[in-house]
N, C-alpha and C positions, 0 to 999 in steps of 0.2 A: 296325827293331823288328818282332818277330814276334807274331802274334796267333793264338789258337786259336779256331776257329769252333764248337766243341762243348765239352762238359764236359772239363776237363783230366784227369780221371780215366779217361776213355774214349778211344776212337780220335779222332784230330784230323787236320786238314790244316794244314800250315804255310803261312803267307802273308807275303811281305815286300813292301815298297813297290813293287819292280820287277816283282812277279808276283802281281797281284790274283787272288783266288779267283773262279772263274766263278759266275754267278748261280744261286741256288737249290740250292747244294750240300748233299747229305746224305752223311754218312760213317759207316762202321761196320766191324764185323768179321764174317766168316762162317767156318765151318769147312769145309775141303775134306773129301772123302769119307774121307780117311785121318786126319782130325782135326788137320791142320795149320791154324793160325789165319792168316787172310789179311785185310788191310785193303782196303776197297773204298770207292768213292764213286759217287753217282749225281747227274746234273745234268739238269734238264728243258730242253726246247727253249725258246728265248726269242723266236722270230719265226716267222711263217708257219704253214702247215698242218702238222699232225704227220706226219712221214715215217718214223717208226720210231725205232730205237735203234742207236747206234753202240757196239759193244763194242770198247774201245780197249785193246790189250795192248802192253807196252813191250818195250824191249830190255834186255839185260843191264845191271845197275847202276842202271836207271832207276826212277822213282817217279812217283806220280800228279801231284804238283805240277809236275813238269817239263812237263806237257802242258796247263797251264791255258789258255794262249793258244789252242792247237789245239782244246781242248774248247769254248771260247767260239765259235770259228769254226764248229764243227759245230752248236752250239746255234742260231746265227743262220740256219742253213740249214734249220731246222725239225726237227732231230734231238735227241732225248734222247741222253745219253752215259752210259755206265757203264764204269768202269775199276777195276782192282784191281792190287795189287802182287804179283808172283810170290813164291812161297815163297823165303825166303832173301834178300830184298832189300826196299828201301823200308820201309814200316811193317808189313810182314808178319813172321811168325815166322821167326827165323834158326835154322839147322839145325845148326850146329856151334859149338864154344866161342868161336872167333875170329869174332865177328859181322861183321867188316869184309871177310871173304873170300867170294867167290862159290862156293857149293857146291849140288850136287844129285846124288842118286844116279843118276838116269836121266832123260832127257827125257820119259819117260812120266809122271813126277811133275808136269810142267808141264801135260800133257794132263789129268791129274787136277784140277789147279787150274782149268783152263778149263771143263771139263765140269761141275764143282761150281758154278762161278760162273753158268753157264748155267742149271742147274736150280734153284739156290737164290736167285739174285738176278734174273737176266734174265727168266725165265719168269713168276715171280709178281709182279714189281714194275715191269717196264719195258714200254713200248708196242712191239708188233711192227710191222713185220718187223724182224729183227735182221741187222745188217751187221757183219762182223768186219774191224777195221783193226789191222794189226800192223806194228811196226817191228823191223828187225834180228832179234835172237833171237826176239822175239815174232812176226815174220814166218815164221820157220822153224816154230814151234809152230803157227801158224795154218794153214800149208799141210798139215802133218801132220794137224791137226784136220779139215780139209776132206776128207781121205781116210778118216779113221776114222768120221766121222758127217756126211754131206753134207746132212742135214736141219736141222742146228742154225742155219745162217746162210744168208741168201739169196745173198750175194755176199761176196767177200773181197778187200780192197784192201791191198796190201803196200807198205811203204816200205823200200827197201834190205834185203830179206830176207836173212838169213844162210844162204845155201845152200851156200857153200863159202868157203874162205879162200885167197887167193893166197900165193905165195912160201913154201909149205910143203915140207919135204924129202921127204915121202911123200904118198900120196893120203889123202883123209879117212879111209878105212877103215884104212890103214896107221898113220896117226897115232892113231886110236882104239885099235888093238891095242897100241901102245907105251904109251899112257896107261893102258890097262886092266891091263897087266902091272905097271906101277908101282903102281897102286892095289892089286892083288893082294898086292904086297910090303909093304903097310902105309903107302904114301905118299899115299893119296888126299886127305888134308886139307893136304898141302904146297902152298903157293901157288906159282903160276907168275908170277914177277915180271917185269913189263914197265913201261917208262917211261910208256907211255900210260895205265896204270891208276892213276896217282897222282891225288889229288883235284884238281879244276880250280881254278885260281887266275887272278888278272888277268894274271900273268906268263906263264902257260901258253897264253894265247889265241894268241899268234903262232905260226904254223905248225901249229896243231892240226888233226887230221884230220876234225873233226866238223862244223864250220860256219864260214862266212866272216863271220857276223853277230856283232859284238862284244857288242851289247846282249843278244841272246838267249843267248850263251855265259855272260855275267855273271849272268844270272838264276839259272842253276844254281849258280854260285859263291855267290851271295847266299843261296839256299835252304839249301845245305849248311852255310854258315857259321852260319845261324840254327838249323838242326836237324841237327847232325852225325851223329845216329843213323841218318839215311837213307843214309849213304854205304856203298857197296860198292866195294872196290878190286880186288885181283887175283883171278882165278879160281884154284880149286884144281885139282889133277891130276885128281880125280874129275869135276869139272865139265867139264874139257877132254875127258876120255874120253867123257862123255855127249854133249857137243856134237858131237864128231867122229863118233860113231856115228850120231847123228841126221842129220848132213849126208851121211854115206855112204848112208843110207837113201834120202834124196831124190835123191841123185846116181846111183842105180841106173838102168839102162837102162829098166826097166819102170815106173818111178815116174810119169813124166808122164802115161801113159795111165790111171793110176788116179785122177787128179784129175777129178771129175765136176761140180764146182761152178764157176760163173763167177769167174775170178780176174783181177785186174789187178795186175801187179808194176811198181813204179817202181825203176829203177836210177839211181844217182848217177854221172855221168860221171867225176868226180874222186874216186871212193870209194877209199880205201886201207885201209878196215877190213874190208869183205866183198868178195867177188868179183863185180864187175858182169858179167863174161863168163858166169859161171854163171847169173846171172839171165836174161841174154839167151838162153842156150842152153835154159833151161827154158821160157821164154816161147815160143820157136819150136816146141817139141815138145809143149806141152799142147794138147789139143783144145778145152778150155773156158777156156783162159787166154791172156793175151798180156802183153807188157811194153812199157814206154816208157823211154827213157833221157833223163834231165834234164841238159841241158848245163851244165857248169861246177860242178855241185852237189857238195858233199861229203856225207859219210855221213848226217847227221841232217837229212833233207829237211824235216821239220816245224819244225826250228830254224834253217833257213837264211834268207838274206835275202829281202826281199819279192818280188823278181823270181822266185826259185826257188819260193817258197811259192805264188805266183800260178799257176805251171804245175802244181804238185802239186794244188791245189784245182780247177783247171780239169779236170784228168784225173779227179779224184774225182767232180766234178759230172757230167761226161759219162758215166762208167761207171755211177753209180747212176741217172742219168736213163733209161738203157737199160731198167732194171727195169720202168718204167711204160709203155713203148711198146707 
């Protein structure tokens, strides 16, 4: 059974029995600087001294509800949490007629989302200091944000950031050029159909690339069954072009030297979604950053089994603790 925790005429968070909403949730909409409407939620700390605010940004296709357990884990550590759905997904404004497809003109639009959230929600309404936590696509946007404005966040913690994709016929830049040409020919809104982009089901858990934890996998199934409007499936050619171009940017030889903010990147050893080797190479080359590889883990580190999540939060705790030394 689904419940709404706010006025059903306004923004809401979906909660199912397997995925309770974290304590003290406040949900709303805000407008990005280019007037795209985005859904966000804020959560207060629930224990300990106030340590600041975690700005939690998601991967492609994800939504605030998917991170309820992780949000509660941060709350128990003394952090407020603020999160939002990227444009084109979750409860935020969809950008093309087929609302189930992933679309964005350029990854600079995601930067617009993040800096708008920082100025319009984090700064006026959330306790500092601010820490940026990003997963997968959100990790790529987070890394780019750390270069564009290193004063927004004290530290950046990344879960399996999407820095490159393995098993591609061309380099990230080459793939971007091909997709950009297709977009120029009017095919930008055509979906790139992939088996892994189908809506998750109980039957699709076996062999999935995201998590070894059945209960956490099924939570997303339950939420999407209760609220199908949150679903995003295949990316469009335009999204692929934008993503490949952004990955080519961070893959440039000069990029690691431009990162001036402390960064910790976690790579999943059994990741078949993004390139763990690219994360390792970036971690070795950044002056203010480093990386750790989590053994046996699949792509979604925050949704993995308890043993993997324990390692993830141990790394987070140690990294953030350094701030106060």
